[in-house]
C-alpha positions in Angstrom: 116.8 127.9 134.3 120.4 126.8 134.2 121.3 123.6 135.8 123.0 123.6 139.2 126.2 122.2 137.7 126.5 125.1 135.3 125.8 127.7 138.1 128.4 126.0 140.2 130.9 126.1 137.3 130.2 129.9 136.8 130.9 130.5 140.5 134.0 128.3 140.4 135.4 130.2 137.4 134.6 133.6 139.0 136.4 132.6 142.2 139.3 131.2 140.4 139.6 134.4 138.3 139.9 136.4 141.6 142.9 134.3 142.7 144.7 133.7 139.4 144.6 134.3 135.7 142.2 132.0 133.8 143.4 130.2 130.7 142.0 131.1 127.3 139.8 128.0 127.4 138.4 128.9 130.8 137.8 132.5 129.8 135.9 131.2 126.8 133.9 128.7 128.9 133.1 131.5 131.4 131.9 133.8 128.7 129.7 131.1 127.1 128.2 130.1 130.5 127.5 133.8 131.4 125.7 134.3 128.1 123.6 131.2 128.6 122.8 132.4 132.1 121.7 135.8 130.8 119.5 134.3 128.1 117.9 132.1 130.7 117.3 135.0 133.1 115.8 137.2 130.4 113.5 134.4 129.2 112.3 133.8 132.7 111.7 137.5 133.3 109.7 137.9 130.1 107.6 134.9 131.1 106.8 136.6 134.4 105.9 139.8 132.7 103.4 138.0 130.4 101.2 137.3 133.5 101.2 140.9 134.8 98.2 143.2 134.6 98.6 146.8 135.9 95.6 148.2 137.7 95.4 151.8 138.9 93.8 152.8 142.2 90.5 153.4 140.5 90.4 149.8 139.3 91.2 150.6 135.6 93.4 148.3 133.6 96.4 150.5 132.7 98.7 147.7 131.4 101.3 149.3 129.0 100.4 148.7 125.3 103.8 147.0 124.6 103.1 144.5 127.4 99.5 144.0 126.3 100.7 143.3 122.7 103.3 140.8 124.0 100.6 139.0 126.0 98.3 138.9 123.0 101.0 137.5 120.8 101.7 134.8 123.3 98.0 133.8 123.4 98.0 133.4 119.5 101.0 131.0 119.7 
């Protein structure tokens, strides 16, 4: 996950942008920080999914094939 300093900076730039126009450097920094945040969030979400198994009410494993394939690929690495 992103460091607290980077999260604070994202929020600082967002609040500043509501009050006044950001400089080009600040806009660029904001864009880069947001991209880094999204990459981190996506990676975290994928890691959570890798541990999911879907079971129907009858007790059968009905994990989607795409998820099962992702889990198997992770075990190989």
